[in-house]
Every structure is written in structure tokens, then in C-alpha cells.
The first five atom37 places (N, CA, C, CB, O) and aatype in JSON, in Angstrom:
{
  "aatype": [12, 9, 6, 11, 16, 11, 2, 11, 6, 6, 13, 16, 11, 18, 6, 16, 0, 1, 9, 10, 7, 0, 1, 0, 10, 5, 9, 0, 12, 3, 0, 14, 10, 10, 10, 11, 9, 2, 11, 6, 11, 10, 6, 6, 9, 8, 18, 3, 14, 10, 11, 9, 16, 6, 12, 6, 13, 6, 6, 7, 19, 10, 14, 9, 16, 19, 11, 1, 14, 12, 14, 11, 11, 19, 6, 15, 11, 10, 6, 1, 6, 11, 6, 3, 11, 5, 11, 6, 11, 6, 10, 19, 11, 11, 6, 5, 11, 6, 5, 11, 6, 9, 6, 6, 15, 7, 6, 9, 12, 6, 10, 0, 11, 2, 19, 6, 6, 3, 6, 6, 3, 16, 19, 6, 6, 6, 9, 11, 11, 14, 6, 6, 6, 7, 19],
  "atom_mask": [
    [1, 1, 1, 1, 1],
    [1, 1, 1, 1, 1],
    [1, 1, 1, 1, 1],
    [1, 1, 1, 1, 1],
    [1, 1, 1, 1, 1],
    [1, 1, 1, 1, 1],
    [1, 1, 1, 1, 1],
    [1, 1, 1, 1, 1],
    [1, 1, 1, 1, 1],
    [1, 1, 1, 1, 1],
    [1, 1, 1, 1, 1],
    [1, 1, 1, 1, 1],
    [1, 1, 1, 1, 1],
    [1, 1, 1, 1, 1],
    [1, 1, 1, 1, 1],
    [1, 1, 1, 1, 1],
    [1, 1, 1, 1, 1],
    [1, 1, 1, 1, 1],
    [1, 1, 1, 1, 1],
    [1, 1, 1, 1, 1],
    [1, 1, 1, 0, 1],
    [1, 1, 1, 1, 1],
    [1, 1, 1, 1, 1],
    [1, 1, 1, 1, 1],
    [1, 1, 1, 1, 1],
    [1, 1, 1, 1, 1],
    [1, 1, 1, 1, 1],
    [1, 1, 1, 1, 1],
    [1, 1, 1, 1, 1],
    [1, 1, 1, 1, 1],
    [1, 1, 1, 1, 1],
    [1, 1, 1, 1, 1],
    [1, 1, 1, 1, 1],
    [1, 1, 1, 1, 1],
    [1, 1, 1, 1, 1],
    [1, 1, 1, 1, 1],
    [1, 1, 1, 1, 1],
    [1, 1, 1, 1, 1],
    [1, 1, 1, 1, 1],
    [1, 1, 1, 1, 1],
    [1, 1, 1, 1, 1],
    [1, 1, 1, 1, 1],
    [1, 1, 1, 1, 1],
    [1, 1, 1, 1, 1],
    [1, 1, 1, 1, 1],
    [1, 1, 1, 1, 1],
    [1, 1, 1, 1, 1],
    [1, 1, 1, 1, 1],
    [1, 1, 1, 1, 1],
    [1, 1, 1, 1, 1],
    [1, 1, 1, 1, 1],
    [1, 1, 1, 1, 1],
    [1, 1, 1, 1, 1],
    [1, 1, 1, 1, 1],
    [1, 1, 1, 1, 1],
    [1, 1, 1, 1, 1],
    [1, 1, 1, 1, 1],
    [1, 1, 1, 1, 1],
    [1, 1, 1, 1, 1],
    [1, 1, 1, 0, 1],
    [1, 1, 1, 1, 1],
    [1, 1, 1, 1, 1],
    [1, 1, 1, 1, 1],
    [1, 1, 1, 1, 1],
    [1, 1, 1, 1, 1],
    [1, 1, 1, 1, 1],
    [1, 1, 1, 1, 1],
    [1, 1, 1, 1, 1],
    [1, 1, 1, 1, 1],
    [1, 1, 1, 1, 1],
    [1, 1, 1, 1, 1],
    [1, 1, 1, 1, 1],
    [1, 1, 1, 1, 1],
    [1, 1, 1, 1, 1],
    [1, 1, 1, 1, 1],
    [1, 1, 1, 1, 1],
    [1, 1, 1, 1, 1],
    [1, 1, 1, 1, 1],
    [1, 1, 1, 1, 1],
    [1, 1, 1, 1, 1],
    [1, 1, 1, 1, 1],
    [1, 1, 1, 1, 1],
    [1, 1, 1, 1, 1],
    [1, 1, 1, 1, 1],
    [1, 1, 1, 1, 1],
    [1, 1, 1, 1, 1],
    [1, 1, 1, 1, 1],
    [1, 1, 1, 1, 1],
    [1, 1, 1, 1, 1],
    [1, 1, 1, 1, 1],
    [1, 1, 1, 1, 1],
    [1, 1, 1, 1, 1],
    [1, 1, 1, 1, 1],
    [1, 1, 1, 1, 1],
    [1, 1, 1, 1, 1],
    [1, 1, 1, 1, 1],
    [1, 1, 1, 1, 1],
    [1, 1, 1, 1, 1],
    [1, 1, 1, 1, 1],
    [1, 1, 1, 1, 1],
    [1, 1, 1, 1, 1],
    [1, 1, 1, 1, 1],
    [1, 1, 1, 1, 1],
    [1, 1, 1, 1, 1],
    [1, 1, 1, 1, 1],
    [1, 1, 1, 0, 1],
    [1, 1, 1, 1, 1],
    [1, 1, 1, 1, 1],
    [1, 1, 1, 1, 1],
    [1, 1, 1, 1, 1],
    [1, 1, 1, 1, 1],
    [1, 1, 1, 1, 1],
    [1, 1, 1, 1, 1],
    [1, 1, 1, 1, 1],
    [1, 1, 1, 1, 1],
    [1, 1, 1, 1, 1],
    [1, 1, 1, 1, 1],
    [1, 1, 1, 1, 1],
    [1, 1, 1, 1, 1],
    [1, 1, 1, 1, 1],
    [1, 1, 1, 1, 1],
    [1, 1, 1, 1, 1],
    [1, 1, 1, 1, 1],
    [1, 1, 1, 1, 1],
    [1, 1, 1, 1, 1],
    [1, 1, 1, 1, 1],
    [1, 1, 1, 1, 1],
    [1, 1, 1, 1, 1],
    [1, 1, 1, 1, 1],
    [1, 1, 1, 1, 1],
    [1, 1, 1, 1, 1],
    [1, 1, 1, 1, 1],
    [1, 1, 1, 1, 1],
    [1, 1, 1, 0, 1],
    [1, 1, 1, 1, 1]
  ],
  "atom_positions": [
    [[-11.83, -22.42, -9.62], [-10.75, -22.56, -8.98], [-10.61, -23.38, -7.91], [-10.44, -21.57, -8.68], [-11.52, -23.34, -7.08]],
    [[-9.53, -24.25, -7.7], [-9.55, -25.17, -6.55], [-8.62, -24.48, -5.49], [-9.03, -26.7, -6.96], [-7.46, -24.21, -5.83]],
    [[-9.03, -24.18, -4.27], [-8.11, -23.61, -3.37], [-7.94, -24.43, -2.09], [-8.53, -22.26, -3.05], [-7.0, -24.24, -1.32]],
    [[-8.96, -25.42, -1.87], [-8.84, -26.34, -0.56], [-8.88, -27.7, -1.04], [-10.06, -26.12, 0.56], [-9.44, -28.12, -2.06]],
    [[-8.15, -28.4, -0.09], [-8.03, -29.92, -0.38], [-8.8, -30.49, 0.79], [-6.41, -30.52, -0.47], [-9.39, -29.74, 1.57]],
    [[-8.8, -31.82, 0.92], [-9.47, -32.56, 2.12], [-8.9, -32.23, 3.37], [-9.37, -34.04, 2.01], [-9.61, -32.06, 4.36]],
    [[-7.46, -32.1, 3.38], [-6.81, -31.72, 4.54], [-6.92, -30.41, 5.06], [-5.61, -31.94, 4.39], [-6.26, -30.06, 6.04]],
    [[-7.77, -29.62, 4.43], [-8.18, -28.24, 4.71], [-6.9, -27.2, 4.55], [-8.81, -28.18, 6.24], [-6.86, -26.1, 5.1]],
    [[-5.96, -27.66, 3.8], [-4.8, -26.68, 3.53], [-5.26, -25.74, 2.38], [-3.38, -27.47, 3.1], [-5.83, -26.11, 1.35]],
    [[-4.92, -24.49, 2.72], [-5.3, -23.53, 1.64], [-4.01, -23.14, 0.76], [-5.96, -22.18, 2.3], [-2.88, -23.09, 1.25]],
    [[-4.28, -22.87, -0.54], [-3.2, -22.58, -1.38], [-3.64, -21.28, -2.11], [-2.85, -23.79, -2.35], [-4.83, -21.1, -2.36]],
    [[-2.71, -20.4, -2.44], [-3.07, -19.31, -3.19], [-3.13, -19.78, -4.77], [-2.04, -18.13, -2.91], [-2.6, -20.84, -5.1]],
    [[-3.73, -19.05, -5.6], [-4.01, -19.43, -6.9], [-2.64, -19.75, -7.68], [-4.83, -18.3, -7.57], [-2.65, -20.55, -8.62]],
    [[-1.49, -19.13, -7.28], [-0.24, -19.22, -7.87], [0.37, -20.47, -7.4], [0.6, -18.05, -7.58], [1.03, -21.21, -8.13]],
    [[0.09, -20.71, -6.01], [0.69, -22.18, -5.49], [0.05, -23.33, -6.19], [0.42, -22.45, -3.87], [0.68, -24.29, -6.65]],
    [[-1.35, -23.14, -6.23], [-2.22, -24.27, -7.0], [-1.68, -24.44, -8.28], [-3.76, -23.93, -7.18], [-1.35, -25.57, -8.65]],
    [[-1.53, -23.34, -9.1], [-0.92, -23.5, -10.41], [0.25, -24.17, -10.51], [-0.7, -22.39, -10.97], [0.38, -25.04, -11.37]],
    [[1.26, -23.86, -9.65], [2.62, -24.51, -9.7], [2.52, -25.98, -9.26], [3.65, -23.74, -8.78], [3.2, -26.85, -9.8]],
    [[1.67, -26.24, -8.28], [1.48, -27.65, -7.84], [0.88, -28.54, -8.87], [0.63, -27.71, -6.63], [1.33, -29.66, -9.1]],
    [[-0.13, -28.05, -9.47], [-0.72, -28.76, -10.77], [0.0, -28.8, -11.89], [-1.88, -28.21, -11.21], [-0.09, -29.79, -12.62]],
    [[0.77, -27.84, -12.2], [1.74, -27.88, -13.4], [2.87, -28.89, -13.15], [0.0, 0.0, 0.0], [3.25, -29.61, -14.07]],
    [[3.47, -28.95, -11.83], [4.61, -29.93, -11.59], [4.11, -31.29, -11.76], [5.23, -29.79, -10.19], [4.73, -32.14, -12.41]],
    [[2.89, -31.5, -11.12], [2.34, -32.88, -10.93], [2.07, -33.37, -12.44], [0.89, -32.88, -9.93], [2.51, -34.43, -12.87]],
    [[1.3, -32.49, -13.22], [0.87, -32.89, -14.53], [2.13, -33.27, -15.36], [0.05, -31.74, -15.22], [2.11, -34.22, -16.14]],
    [[3.19, -32.52, -15.16], [4.49, -32.88, -15.83], [4.96, -34.15, -15.58], [5.52, -32.02, -15.48], [5.41, -34.89, -16.45]],
    [[4.85, -34.48, -14.18], [5.29, -35.82, -13.72], [4.56, -37.0, -14.41], [5.08, -35.92, -12.2], [5.11, -37.99, -14.89]],
    [[3.15, -36.71, -14.38], [2.31, -37.69, -14.97], [2.51, -37.79, -16.49], [0.9, -37.37, -14.66], [2.45, -38.9, -17.03]],
    [[2.73, -36.74, -17.15], [3.04, -36.78, -18.61], [4.34, -37.5, -18.98], [3.12, -35.37, -19.15], [4.59, -37.88, -20.12]],
    [[5.13, -37.65, -17.93], [6.44, -38.44, -17.98], [6.39, -39.8, -17.55], [7.44, -37.83, -17.19], [7.41, -40.45, -17.33]],
    [[5.07, -40.29, -17.41], [4.75, -41.72, -17.05], [5.02, -41.96, -15.58], [5.59, -42.73, -17.91], [5.46, -43.06, -15.24]],
    [[4.8, -41.02, -14.68], [4.86, -41.18, -13.22], [3.66, -41.92, -12.78], [4.95, -39.83, -12.5], [2.59, -41.72, -13.36]],
    [[3.75, -42.85, -11.7], [2.65, -43.66, -11.45], [1.53, -42.66, -10.69], [3.13, -44.99, -10.55], [1.84, -41.7, -9.98]],
    [[0.21, -43.08, -10.98], [-0.79, -42.26, -10.46], [-1.07, -42.54, -9.03], [-1.97, -42.39, -11.22], [-0.88, -43.67, -8.58]],
    [[-1.48, -41.65, -8.37], [-1.6, -41.71, -6.88], [-3.14, -42.11, -6.53], [-1.16, -40.22, -6.19], [-3.46, -42.4, -5.38]],
    [[-4.05, -42.11, -7.56], [-5.32, -42.65, -7.37], [-5.64, -43.73, -8.29], [-6.27, -41.65, -7.47], [-5.13, -43.81, -9.41]],
    [[-6.51, -44.59, -7.82], [-7.09, -45.67, -8.66], [-8.16, -45.11, -9.53], [-7.65, -46.81, -7.8], [-9.24, -44.74, -9.05]],
    [[-7.86, -45.03, -10.91], [-8.83, -44.6, -11.77], [-9.13, -45.68, -12.79], [-8.42, -43.35, -12.39], [-8.21, -46.28, -13.34]],
    [[-10.28, -45.92, -13.02], [-10.58, -47.14, -14.08], [-10.37, -46.54, -15.58], [-12.3, -47.75, -13.91], [-10.35, -45.34, -15.85]],
    [[-10.25, -47.49, -16.39], [-9.99, -47.26, -17.81], [-11.06, -46.3, -18.42], [-9.97, -48.64, -18.58], [-10.68, -45.44, -19.22]],
    [[-12.37, -46.4, -18.09], [-13.41, -45.81, -18.58], [-13.17, -44.28, -18.17], [-14.71, -46.49, -18.07], [-13.23, -43.39, -19.02]],
    [[-12.94, -44.06, -17.01], [-12.75, -42.67, -16.64], [-11.57, -41.96, -17.36], [-12.55, -42.6, -15.17], [-11.67, -40.83, -17.83]],
    [[-10.44, -42.74, -17.4], [-9.31, -42.2, -18.05], [-9.64, -41.83, -19.47], [-8.18, -43.16, -17.99], [-9.26, -40.76, -19.95]],
    [[-10.41, -42.8, -20.23], [-10.77, -42.47, -21.57], [-11.8, -41.37, -21.82], [-11.25, -43.64, -22.16], [-11.87, -40.79, -22.9]],
    [[-12.57, -41.09, -20.82], [-13.46, -40.02, -20.72], [-12.79, -38.8, -20.58], [-14.36, -40.19, -19.69], [-13.3, -37.81, -21.09]],
    [[-11.6, -38.69, -19.91], [-10.82, -37.48, -19.76], [-9.78, -37.38, -20.72], [-10.25, -37.38, -18.46], [-9.01, -36.41, -20.69]],
    [[-9.65, -38.45, -21.73], [-8.83, -38.47, -22.87], [-7.28, -38.61, -22.24], [-9.1, -37.07, -23.81], [-6.34, -38.15, -22.88]],
    [[-7.09, -39.2, -21.1], [-5.74, -39.34, -20.45], [-4.95, -38.05, -20.24], [-4.88, -40.25, -21.29], [-3.73, -37.99, -20.31]],
    [[-5.81, -36.92, -19.95], [-5.34, -35.59, -19.86], [-4.58, -35.46, -18.44], [-6.58, -34.56, -20.03], [-5.24, -35.52, -17.4]],
    [[-3.12, -35.28, -18.4], [-2.38, -35.2, -17.25], [-2.99, -34.17, -16.35], [-0.99, -34.92, -17.56], [-3.15, -34.44, -15.16]],
    [[-3.29, -33.12, -16.79], [-3.84, -31.9, -16.09], [-5.19, -32.31, -15.27], [-4.18, -30.7, -17.22], [-5.34, -31.99, -14.09]],
    [[-6.14, -33.04, -16.01], [-7.39, -33.44, -15.4], [-7.02, -34.45, -14.3], [-8.4, -34.06, -16.47], [-7.57, -34.34, -13.2]],
    [[-6.14, -35.41, -14.52], [-5.74, -36.33, -13.62], [-5.15, -35.78, -12.4], [-4.89, -37.18, -14.21], [-5.41, -36.22, -11.28]],
    [[-4.39, -34.84, -12.63], [-3.74, -34.05, -11.47], [-4.8, -33.31, -10.67], [-2.67, -32.98, -12.01], [-4.75, -33.32, -9.44]],
    [[-5.76, -32.67, -11.33], [-6.73, -31.94, -10.5], [-7.67, -32.87, -9.72], [-7.56, -31.02, -11.37], [-8.27, -32.44, -8.74]],
    [[-7.8, -34.15, -10.13], [-8.53, -35.17, -9.44], [-7.7, -35.6, -8.23], [-8.85, -36.37, -10.37], [-8.24, -35.76, -7.14]],
    [[-6.49, -35.77, -8.42], [-5.47, -36.11, -7.28], [-5.46, -34.99, -6.17], [-3.92, -36.25, -7.9], [-5.44, -35.23, -4.96]],
    [[-5.49, -33.7, -6.74], [-5.35, -32.52, -6.02], [-6.75, -32.42, -5.06], [-5.15, -31.24, -7.1], [-6.72, -32.24, -3.84]],
    [[-7.79, -32.55, -5.74], [-9.05, -32.46, -5.06], [-9.13, -33.55, -3.87], [-10.22, -32.67, -6.12], [-9.6, -33.21, -2.79]],
    [[-8.7, -34.77, -4.07], [-8.7, -35.83, -3.24], [-7.74, -35.66, -2.13], [-8.46, -36.98, -3.94], [-7.87, -36.36, -1.12]],
    [[-6.72, -34.71, -2.25], [-5.69, -34.4, -1.21], [-4.58, -35.51, -1.1], [0.0, 0.0, 0.0], [-4.02, -35.76, -0.03]],
    [[-4.35, -36.03, -2.06], [-3.25, -37.26, -2.01], [-1.92, -36.81, -2.56], [-3.74, -38.59, -2.92], [-0.99, -37.61, -2.53]],
    [[-1.75, -35.62, -3.06], [-0.45, -35.21, -3.62], [0.46, -34.87, -2.21], [-0.66, -33.8, -4.74], [0.09, -34.23, -1.23]],
    [[1.66, -35.46, -2.42], [2.63, -35.29, -1.29], [3.52, -34.08, -1.52], [3.53, -36.57, -1.12], [4.73, -34.13, -1.34]],
    [[2.81, -32.87, -1.98], [3.58, -31.65, -2.21], [3.16, -30.67, -1.12], [3.33, -31.06, -3.66], [2.0, -30.58, -0.74]],
    [[4.16, -29.94, -0.65], [3.81, -28.95, 0.46], [4.35, -27.68, -0.07], [4.44, -29.31, 1.94], [5.11, -27.67, -1.04]],
    [[3.98, -26.69, 0.51], [4.35, -25.26, 0.29], [5.07, -24.63, 1.46], [3.12, -24.44, 0.01], [4.48, -24.54, 2.54]],
    [[6.34, -24.18, 1.32], [6.88, -23.56, 2.37], [6.79, -22.05, 2.22], [8.22, -24.02, 2.54], [7.11, -21.5, 1.17]],
    [[6.33, -21.38, 3.31], [6.18, -20.02, 3.28], [7.02, -19.25, 4.38], [4.76, -19.74, 3.38], [6.46, -18.74, 5.35]],
    [[8.25, -19.2, 4.21], [8.97, -18.5, 5.2], [8.64, -16.9, 5.43], [10.4, -18.69, 4.84], [8.33, -16.12, 4.52]],
    [[8.75, -16.61, 6.73], [8.52, -15.06, 6.92], [9.85, -14.21, 6.5], [8.16, -14.72, 8.57], [10.97, -14.65, 6.74]],
    [[9.65, -13.11, 5.94], [10.82, -12.31, 5.61], [11.6, -12.01, 6.91], [10.4, -10.98, 4.87], [11.02, -11.74, 7.96]],
    [[12.83, -12.08, 6.8], [13.78, -11.79, 7.96], [13.67, -10.27, 8.45], [15.33, -12.1, 7.5], [13.75, -9.9, 9.63]],
    [[13.48, -9.48, 7.36], [13.44, -8.1, 7.65], [12.28, -7.62, 8.58], [13.38, -7.4, 6.4], [12.43, -6.77, 9.46]],
    [[11.16, -8.24, 8.3], [9.88, -7.98, 9.21], [10.23, -8.33, 10.61], [8.58, -8.86, 8.77], [9.91, -7.6, 11.55]],
    [[10.89, -9.46, 10.75], [11.06, -10.01, 12.22], [12.06, -9.02, 12.83], [11.65, -11.65, 12.31], [11.86, -8.58, 13.96]],
    [[13.19, -8.64, 12.07], [14.15, -7.7, 12.74], [13.52, -6.4, 13.09], [15.35, -7.42, 11.85], [13.8, -5.76, 14.11]],
    [[12.65, -6.04, 12.2], [11.91, -4.66, 12.31], [11.21, -4.73, 13.49], [10.92, -4.3, 11.14], [11.29, -3.8, 14.29]],
    [[10.41, -5.85, 13.77], [9.55, -5.95, 14.85], [10.33, -5.9, 16.16], [8.75, -7.19, 14.73], [9.88, -5.28, 17.12]],
    [[11.53, -6.57, 16.2], [12.39, -6.57, 17.31], [12.86, -5.28, 17.66], [13.45, -7.41, 17.12], [12.86, -4.91, 18.83]],
    [[13.36, -4.42, 16.54], [13.82, -3.11, 16.78], [12.68, -2.2, 17.36], [14.38, -2.54, 15.48], [12.9, -1.33, 18.21]],
    [[11.5, -2.45, 16.86], [10.32, -1.63, 17.42], [10.16, -1.87, 18.9], [8.95, -2.0, 16.69], [9.98, -0.96, 19.72]],
    [[10.24, -3.23, 19.2], [9.96, -3.61, 20.64], [11.17, -2.98, 21.66], [9.9, -5.35, 20.74], [10.94, -2.65, 22.82]],
    [[12.42, -2.89, 21.04], [13.53, -2.34, 21.76], [13.22, -0.91, 21.87], [14.89, -2.6, 21.07], [13.41, -0.37, 22.96]],
    [[12.79, -0.25, 20.94], [12.6, 1.19, 20.84], [11.57, 1.53, 21.87], [12.18, 1.65, 19.4], [11.77, 2.45, 22.66]],
    [[10.46, 0.82, 21.89], [9.42, 1.04, 22.88], [9.85, 0.97, 24.29], [8.39, 0.1, 22.68], [9.54, 1.77, 25.17]],
    [[10.65, -0.17, 24.44], [11.28, -0.37, 25.78], [12.3, 0.79, 26.19], [12.03, -1.75, 25.78], [12.36, 1.21, 27.35]],
    [[13.01, 1.23, 25.29], [13.93, 2.3, 25.64], [13.1, 3.59, 25.91], [14.98, 2.53, 24.49], [13.45, 4.4, 26.77]],
    [[11.98, 3.75, 25.13], [11.14, 4.96, 25.32], [10.62, 5.0, 26.78], [9.92, 4.96, 24.31], [10.65, 6.01, 27.48]],
    [[10.12, 3.71, 27.2], [9.43, 3.58, 28.51], [10.51, 3.87, 29.53], [8.77, 2.11, 28.73], [10.21, 4.61, 30.46]],
    [[11.73, 3.39, 29.45], [12.69, 3.78, 30.26], [13.16, 5.18, 30.41], [13.61, 3.1, 29.97], [13.48, 5.67, 31.49]],
    [[13.18, 5.82, 29.27], [13.4, 7.22, 29.22], [12.19, 8.03, 30.0], [13.52, 7.65, 27.67], [12.44, 8.96, 30.77]],
    [[11.05, 7.65, 29.76], [9.82, 8.39, 30.36], [9.95, 8.12, 31.83], [8.32, 7.86, 29.77], [9.73, 9.07, 32.58]],
    [[10.3, 6.89, 32.39], [10.54, 6.59, 33.7], [11.48, 7.54, 34.3], [11.0, 5.28, 33.83], [11.2, 8.24, 35.28]],
    [[12.72, 7.56, 33.63], [13.84, 8.36, 34.05], [13.42, 9.83, 34.2], [15.0, 8.22, 33.06], [13.59, 10.45, 35.25]],
    [[12.91, 10.32, 33.18], [12.4, 11.73, 33.21], [11.39, 11.98, 34.4], [11.68, 12.07, 31.84], [11.54, 12.97, 35.12]],
    [[10.44, 11.16, 34.58], [9.4, 11.25, 35.76], [10.26, 11.37, 36.95], [8.36, 9.93, 35.9], [10.05, 12.28, 37.75]],
    [[11.25, 10.47, 37.12], [12.15, 10.14, 38.43], [12.69, 11.68, 38.59], [13.58, 8.79, 38.18], [12.41, 12.38, 39.56]],
    [[13.48, 12.08, 37.53], [14.18, 13.36, 37.57], [13.23, 14.62, 38.01], [14.79, 13.6, 36.12], [13.55, 15.5, 38.81]],
    [[12.03, 14.52, 37.35], [11.14, 15.56, 37.54], [10.68, 15.71, 39.11], [9.95, 15.31, 36.6], [10.54, 16.79, 39.68]],
    [[10.47, 14.44, 39.67], [10.07, 14.21, 40.98], [11.17, 14.74, 41.94], [9.77, 12.74, 41.18], [10.91, 15.35, 42.98]],
    [[12.41, 14.46, 41.53], [13.63, 14.95, 42.3], [13.67, 16.31, 42.35], [14.89, 14.51, 41.74], [13.88, 16.87, 43.43]],
    [[13.47, 17.03, 41.16], [13.41, 18.43, 41.14], [12.45, 19.04, 41.88], [13.29, 18.86, 39.95], [12.73, 20.07, 42.5]],
    [[11.21, 18.51, 41.91], [10.07, 18.97, 42.63], [10.38, 18.86, 44.19], [8.78, 18.11, 42.2], [10.14, 19.79, 44.96]],
    [[10.91, 17.76, 44.57], [11.35, 17.51, 45.82], [12.39, 18.46, 46.38], [11.82, 16.25, 45.85], [12.36, 18.92, 47.53]],
    [[13.32, 18.7, 45.46], [14.52, 19.79, 45.82], [13.98, 21.0, 46.08], [15.58, 20.06, 44.7], [14.34, 21.72, 47.02]],
    [[12.85, 21.34, 45.03], [12.28, 22.66, 45.08], [11.44, 22.81, 46.52], [0.0, 0.0, 0.0], [11.47, 23.86, 47.15]],
    [[10.76, 21.74, 46.93], [10.09, 21.8, 48.15], [11.11, 21.95, 49.36], [9.21, 20.56, 48.3], [10.86, 22.66, 50.34]],
    [[12.23, 21.26, 49.23], [13.24, 21.45, 50.36], [13.88, 22.85, 50.35], [14.38, 20.37, 50.26], [14.28, 23.34, 51.41]],
    [[13.99, 23.5, 49.15], [14.54, 24.75, 49.11], [13.52, 25.73, 49.85], [14.84, 25.16, 47.62], [13.88, 26.57, 50.67]],
    [[12.15, 25.49, 49.45], [11.32, 26.32, 50.13], [11.25, 26.15, 51.69], [10.06, 26.14, 49.56], [11.16, 27.1, 52.47]],
    [[11.29, 24.87, 52.05], [11.42, 24.66, 53.41], [12.68, 25.32, 54.24], [11.43, 23.24, 53.53], [12.62, 25.82, 55.36]],
    [[13.7, 25.2, 53.49], [15.01, 25.8, 53.96], [14.65, 27.4, 53.97], [16.38, 25.38, 52.88], [14.88, 28.07, 54.98]],
    [[14.18, 27.87, 52.99], [14.03, 29.39, 53.15], [13.06, 29.71, 54.25], [13.53, 30.06, 51.83], [13.34, 30.6, 55.05]],
    [[11.98, 29.06, 54.31], [11.08, 29.28, 55.48], [11.79, 29.08, 56.88], [9.86, 28.29, 55.37], [11.48, 29.84, 57.8]],
    [[12.63, 28.19, 57.04], [13.4, 27.94, 58.34], [14.32, 29.01, 58.41], [14.17, 26.56, 58.42], [14.49, 29.51, 59.52]],
    [[14.99, 29.5, 57.4], [15.83, 30.61, 57.51], [14.96, 31.87, 57.88], [16.64, 30.79, 56.19], [15.31, 32.57, 58.83]],
    [[14.05, 32.13, 57.3], [13.22, 33.49, 57.62], [12.61, 33.25, 59.14], [11.84, 33.79, 56.38], [12.48, 34.25, 59.84]],
    [[12.25, 32.09, 59.64], [11.76, 31.89, 60.96], [12.92, 32.21, 61.87], [11.21, 30.45, 61.17], [12.79, 32.89, 62.89]],
    [[14.1, 31.66, 61.43], [15.28, 31.92, 62.34], [15.69, 33.46, 62.42], [16.54, 31.07, 61.82], [16.06, 33.97, 63.47]],
    [[15.59, 34.11, 61.3], [15.67, 35.54, 61.24], [14.75, 36.36, 62.18], [15.39, 35.92, 59.88], [15.1, 37.32, 62.87]],
    [[13.48, 35.79, 62.07], [12.56, 36.48, 62.8], [12.72, 36.21, 64.35], [11.22, 36.12, 62.29], [12.32, 37.05, 65.17]],
    [[13.28, 35.07, 64.7], [13.55, 34.64, 66.11], [14.57, 35.48, 66.59], [13.96, 33.18, 66.27], [14.48, 36.02, 67.69]],
    [[15.64, 35.64, 65.74], [16.85, 36.4, 66.15], [16.57, 37.88, 66.33], [17.96, 36.23, 65.13], [17.09, 38.57, 67.21]],
    [[15.63, 38.34, 65.35], [15.25, 39.81, 65.57], [14.52, 39.92, 66.81], [14.39, 40.41, 64.43], [14.8, 40.78, 67.65]],
    [[13.54, 39.04, 66.96], [12.8, 39.18, 68.26], [13.6, 39.11, 69.61], [11.77, 38.1, 68.3], [13.28, 39.74, 70.61]],
    [[14.61, 38.31, 69.52], [15.58, 38.13, 70.7], [16.32, 39.41, 70.79], [16.62, 36.89, 70.52], [16.59, 39.84, 71.91]],
    [[16.63, 40.0, 69.84], [17.48, 41.17, 69.78], [16.53, 42.46, 70.33], [18.05, 41.37, 68.17], [17.0, 43.34, 71.05]],
    [[15.34, 42.43, 69.94], [14.33, 43.6, 70.43], [13.99, 43.31, 71.78], [12.93, 43.72, 69.59], [13.74, 44.31, 72.45]],
    [[13.91, 42.07, 72.44], [13.55, 41.82, 73.61], [14.39, 42.55, 74.65], [13.53, 40.48, 73.73], [13.86, 43.32, 75.45]],
    [[15.72, 42.32, 74.65], [16.58, 42.88, 75.66], [16.42, 44.53, 75.5], [18.17, 42.32, 75.44], [16.42, 45.22, 76.52]],
    [[16.29, 45.11, 74.24], [16.2, 46.58, 74.15], [15.0, 47.0, 74.72], [16.29, 47.09, 72.78], [14.99, 48.1, 75.27]],
    [[13.8, 46.2, 74.67], [12.7, 46.7, 75.38], [12.7, 46.6, 76.76], [11.64, 46.14, 74.97], [12.08, 47.42, 77.44]],
    [[13.45, 45.52, 77.34], [13.5, 45.43, 78.77], [14.33, 46.52, 79.35], [14.02, 44.11, 79.2], [14.04, 47.01, 80.44]],
    [[15.37, 46.92, 78.65], [16.24, 47.95, 79.21], [15.55, 49.4, 79.0], [0.0, 0.0, 0.0], [15.94, 50.33, 79.72]],
    [[14.66, 49.6, 78.15], [14.0, 50.91, 77.97], [12.94, 51.11, 78.91], [13.47, 51.07, 76.63], [12.29, 52.16, 78.89]]
  ]
}
């Protein structure tokens, strides 16, 4: 099976079959040959269009290309996945920020409680001092 030409382009077996079949049909309908082949060689291959086409294909002179477009669904799916990952990262950052704020507010609440307790202790001490002095 022929899969590579001189220009290093690779074709699948289906693409190769399609190219060879199309060119053999052209040659069978008297299209000009793209290679200089002497009469002896043509008689040796019995003027077989498929063999002539194979020779042209091996030499890489066929002006036939294969277009392989990517499916649009794959591209849009990849874009959606990228967007989803981006949104997920943003959500994680937001959750981390909220968690940090909650932790900070918890620390502030503890500090506030400690300050209130200290103030109560101070007030109680101040109340006890005059009582002790008067006694």
C-alpha cells in the first residue's frame, strides 16, 4: 500500500484509494499524463490507467490535495470546557475569599469578646476598690 509521496504528505488508505481512482478515471478518459513514460513502459503495463496513476502518485506529481476540516463540535466543546474551568477557578477564589472573611470576622468577634470581658473585669475592679477603701 502506498501512503507517502515524495513531498512527505501522508494519506489514509481511503484517501489514497479515492485519489488513485479519480486520477485513473481521468487517464481512462484521455487526460494528459503528468509523467514522461516511454512506449515500452506503457506496453509493459498494458496501458493500465491505475498503474500509470500509481506511478504518478509515487512520484508526487498529482495536483490533488485532501482537505481535512476539524469538526466544529469539538472546537466549541473545547471552548466550553475552557470557560467552565475558568468559571470554576473564579468560584474557588470567591469561596476562599469568603472563607477568609468569615475567619477574620470570627477573629474580630473573639477580640471583641475579649475586650468586653476585659472591660467588665476592669469595671468590677473599679467598683471593688472604693468598697475596699471604705471598709
